[in-house]
Rosetta silent file (secondary structure, phi, psi, omega in degrees, C-alpha in Angstrom):
SEQUENCE: MPRAGRWAFPSCAKALGLHERSARDFFDALVTLGMLQRLADGRYANTPETELYLDRNKPTYCGGMLEMMNARLYRFWGHLTEALQTRACRKMKAATASPISLGCSTGNPPGSSSSSPR
SCORE:     score description
SCORE:     0.000 S_00000001
   1 L     0.000  154.045  170.681   38.550  124.215  113.990 S_00000001
   2 L   -50.436  168.324  175.261   36.080  125.641  116.466 S_00000001
   3 L   -58.603 -176.209 -171.082   32.468  125.105  115.654 S_00000001
   4 L   -46.677  150.714  178.208   30.719  127.062  112.891 S_00000001
   5 L   129.350 -165.251  177.821   31.739  130.576  112.214 S_00000001
   6 E  -120.197  138.416 -172.314   34.819  132.534  111.155 S_00000001
   7 E  -125.674  139.335  176.293   37.997  132.527  113.226 S_00000001
   8 L   -78.012  141.405 -176.038   40.840  134.978  113.473 S_00000001
   9 H   -51.508  -54.768 -178.497   44.148  133.137  113.036 S_00000001
  10 H   -59.517  -39.608 -178.721   45.810  133.781  116.368 S_00000001
  11 H   -71.936  -29.404  178.831   42.778  132.835  118.437 S_00000001
  12 H   -72.415  -44.821  178.218   42.154  129.680  116.455 S_00000001
  13 H   -57.285  -45.872 -177.483   45.785  128.565  116.659 S_00000001
  14 H   -68.860  -41.053  177.406   45.772  129.181  120.371 S_00000001
  15 H   -53.196  -43.454 -175.919   42.402  127.379  120.833 S_00000001
  16 L   -86.437   -3.737  177.695   43.825  124.317  119.140 S_00000001
  17 L    72.244   32.542 -179.000   47.185  124.507  121.061 S_00000001
  18 L  -103.009  142.157  172.863   49.245  124.952  117.811 S_00000001
  19 L   -65.933  141.573 -169.666   52.406  126.883  117.365 S_00000001
  20 H   -57.553  -42.565 -175.648   51.740  129.953  115.268 S_00000001
  21 H   -69.737  -50.482 -179.652   54.143  129.158  112.331 S_00000001
  22 H   -62.741  -36.219  179.140   52.987  125.557  111.983 S_00000001
  23 H   -61.342  -43.048 -177.362   49.411  126.447  112.441 S_00000001
  24 H   -67.318  -40.251  177.714   49.420  128.944  109.586 S_00000001
  25 H   -61.647  -44.318 -179.127   51.138  126.345  107.250 S_00000001
  26 H   -59.911  -51.618  177.429   48.572  123.751  108.386 S_00000001
  27 H   -59.463  -44.073 -178.895   45.527  126.041  107.804 S_00000001
  28 H   -65.573  -37.595  176.373   46.874  127.148  104.404 S_00000001
  29 H   -62.024  -40.473  176.830   47.319  123.458  103.437 S_00000001
  30 H   -64.164  -33.677  178.726   43.679  122.887  104.450 S_00000001
  31 H   -66.368  -49.149 -179.786   42.725  125.872  102.329 S_00000001
  32 H   -57.907  -32.544  178.431   44.592  124.338   99.417 S_00000001
  33 H   -77.890  -12.185 -177.070   42.838  121.020   99.924 S_00000001
  34 L    84.725   14.318  176.540   39.432  122.801   99.985 S_00000001
  35 L   -85.504  -27.827  177.051   38.753  122.015  103.588 S_00000001
  36 E  -131.453  162.560  169.493   38.903  125.543  104.805 S_00000001
  37 E  -121.281  143.537  176.305   38.601  128.977  103.174 S_00000001
  38 E  -101.581  121.757 -177.668   40.763  132.016  103.980 S_00000001
  39 L   -81.976  163.463 -179.335   38.611  135.163  103.879 S_00000001
  40 L   -62.698  -25.582  174.653   39.904  138.493  102.614 S_00000001
  41 L   -83.178    3.780  175.542   40.295  139.795  106.124 S_00000001
  42 L    92.746   -3.573 -179.185   42.668  136.881  106.947 S_00000001
  43 L   -81.857  160.755  178.315   40.147  134.924  109.002 S_00000001
  44 E  -110.121  149.783  177.402   39.528  131.213  108.290 S_00000001
  45 E  -146.497  152.552  167.754   36.185  129.538  107.840 S_00000001
  46 E   -59.286  145.989  168.778   34.794  126.150  106.848 S_00000001
  47 L   -72.168  163.062  179.580   33.868  125.669  103.321 S_00000001
  48 H   -54.961  -35.919 -177.028   30.186  125.051  102.671 S_00000001
  49 H   -71.271  -45.184 -178.210   31.043  121.316  102.122 S_00000001
  50 H   -65.747  -35.398 -179.333   33.110  120.951  105.354 S_00000001
  51 H   -60.642  -39.064 -175.961   30.354  122.855  107.166 S_00000001
  52 H   -80.732  -46.436 -171.352   27.786  120.282  105.859 S_00000001
  53 H   -99.138  -12.220 -176.555   29.684  116.977  106.129 S_00000001
  54 L  -120.940   24.641  169.178   32.191  117.437  108.992 S_00000001
  55 L   -96.298  104.633 -178.856   29.932  118.935  111.656 S_00000001
  56 L   -51.590  -24.586 -175.816   29.238  116.217  114.228 S_00000001
  57 L   -84.983   -1.356  178.488   25.958  117.952  115.150 S_00000001
  58 L  -103.609  149.028  175.061   24.475  117.568  111.672 S_00000001
  59 L   -64.732  -19.030  179.638   22.770  114.508  110.315 S_00000001
  60 L   -85.257    4.819 -175.789   24.922  114.833  107.207 S_00000001
  61 L   -62.500  130.271  176.248   28.142  114.263  109.204 S_00000001
  62 L  -131.503   19.206  176.874   30.387  111.625  107.491 S_00000001
  63 H   -67.104  -13.021  179.819   33.578  112.277  109.396 S_00000001
  64 H   -62.627  -36.866  178.588   33.206  108.835  111.079 S_00000001
  65 H   -60.457  -46.249 -178.402   34.555  107.280  107.881 S_00000001
  66 H   -62.988  -43.192  178.337   37.645  109.547  108.074 S_00000001
  67 H   -59.888  -42.491 -179.041   38.082  108.624  111.735 S_00000001
  68 H   -70.285  -40.835  176.858   37.936  104.911  110.936 S_00000001
  69 H   -62.971  -39.421  177.742   40.361  105.250  108.047 S_00000001
  70 H   -59.990  -45.252 -172.982   42.818  107.149  110.249 S_00000001
  71 H   -72.139  -32.705 -176.128   42.645  104.416  112.927 S_00000001
  72 H   -97.605  -29.664 -168.620   42.998  101.547  110.486 S_00000001
  73 H  -111.224  -17.740 -172.855   45.016  102.808  107.442 S_00000001
  74 H   -58.374  -37.759 -174.415   47.267  105.675  108.662 S_00000001
  75 H   -66.925  -17.852  173.419   50.031  103.329  109.731 S_00000001
  76 H   -64.235  -36.488 -176.977   50.401  102.079  106.104 S_00000001
  77 H   -67.687  -23.467 -179.843   51.499  105.666  105.162 S_00000001
  78 L   -61.662  -19.655 -179.260   54.329  105.337  107.807 S_00000001
  79 L  -105.049    7.722 -173.332   56.181  103.049  105.404 S_00000001
  80 H   -64.694  -40.894  179.589   55.706  105.129  102.290 S_00000001
  81 H   -58.569  -49.212 -179.845   59.248  106.637  102.279 S_00000001
  82 H   -60.032  -42.204 -176.605   60.819  103.199  102.630 S_00000001
  83 H   -68.181  -35.589  175.722   58.627  101.733   99.925 S_00000001
  84 H   -69.945  -34.710 -177.278   59.516  104.589   97.536 S_00000001
  85 H   -76.663  -35.440 -169.026   63.271  104.285   98.333 S_00000001
  86 H  -114.552   -6.470 -178.831   63.519  100.502   98.180 S_00000001
  87 L    62.752   17.506  175.730   60.530   99.571   95.950 S_00000001
  88 L   -72.759  125.636  176.652   59.680   97.186   98.770 S_00000001
  89 L  -101.161  109.145 -174.842   55.994   96.187   98.718 S_00000001
  90 L   -95.884  146.030  171.940   55.109   95.302  102.293 S_00000001
  91 E  -107.981  126.685 -176.555   51.932   93.348  103.214 S_00000001
  92 E  -124.876  154.809  176.256   50.295   94.522  106.394 S_00000001
  93 E  -102.839  124.337  173.197   47.291   93.453  108.374 S_00000001
  94 L   -75.002  164.548 -176.293   44.682   95.931  109.225 S_00000001
  95 L   -52.184  -43.356  179.259   43.137   95.429  112.634 S_00000001
  96 L  -124.524   12.088 -174.644   40.189   93.319  111.413 S_00000001
  97 L  -111.933  167.791  178.226   40.988   92.812  107.727 S_00000001
  98 L   -78.804  173.434 -176.727   43.019   90.309  105.739 S_00000001
  99 E   -60.368  142.544 -176.328   46.509   91.304  104.469 S_00000001
 100 E  -123.143  129.066 -177.610   46.494   94.274  102.161 S_00000001
 101 E   -83.629  143.076  178.573   49.170   94.833   99.444 S_00000001
 102 L   -94.509   50.514  166.992   50.513   98.360   99.112 S_00000001
 103 L   117.524  -30.558 -179.807   50.352   98.478   95.322 S_00000001
 104 L  -156.682  165.906  178.561   52.180   95.398   93.975 S_00000001
 105 L  -119.722  -17.469 -176.619   53.120   91.884   94.836 S_00000001
 106 L  -108.645   -7.781 -173.378   56.167   91.193   92.704 S_00000001
 107 L    87.476   -2.041 -179.997   58.038   94.535   93.045 S_00000001
 108 L   -93.128  146.815  176.602   57.401   95.357   89.417 S_00000001
 109 L   -60.451  152.191  174.549   55.618   98.556   88.447 S_00000001
 110 L   -52.127  134.242  175.971   51.931   98.108   87.385 S_00000001
 111 L    88.082   -0.815  178.302   51.707   97.038   83.801 S_00000001
 112 L   -83.035  141.857 -179.562   55.241   95.575   83.748 S_00000001
 113 L   -96.012   -6.124 -175.965   55.633   92.175   82.145 S_00000001
 114 L   -70.519  139.137 -179.900   58.972   91.420   83.916 S_00000001
 115 L   -92.413  -13.997  179.608   58.711   88.555   86.427 S_00000001
 116 L  -103.925  143.414  177.975   61.704   89.552   88.416 S_00000001
 117 L   -62.127  143.557  177.683   61.827   92.509   90.828 S_00000001
 118 L   -89.088    0.000    0.000   63.803   95.500   89.651 S_00000001
């Protein structure tokens, strides 16, 4: 979103280079997540929390952690559908970290006592 303030939907979507339909869905998802608020007049605005913690110009900015997690961990989510469909637990290496398990090592659900994958 543009810096602080309240933004009319069409101008905000255009400023971000987003298609109008997908932009409205995206902004409404951010409203649902508590990242934006939609005002009674249809404009969007940051919530007090996003205004405080996600403004790079404020000393309280903590978006750097989100940027790091996006760079290092987002690719793990790219295999979510496959893992859910096949129950395959892949081990992947983050750029500078040791291998990370995506939830299990044997293929069994957490708490399962079976030693063979299902």
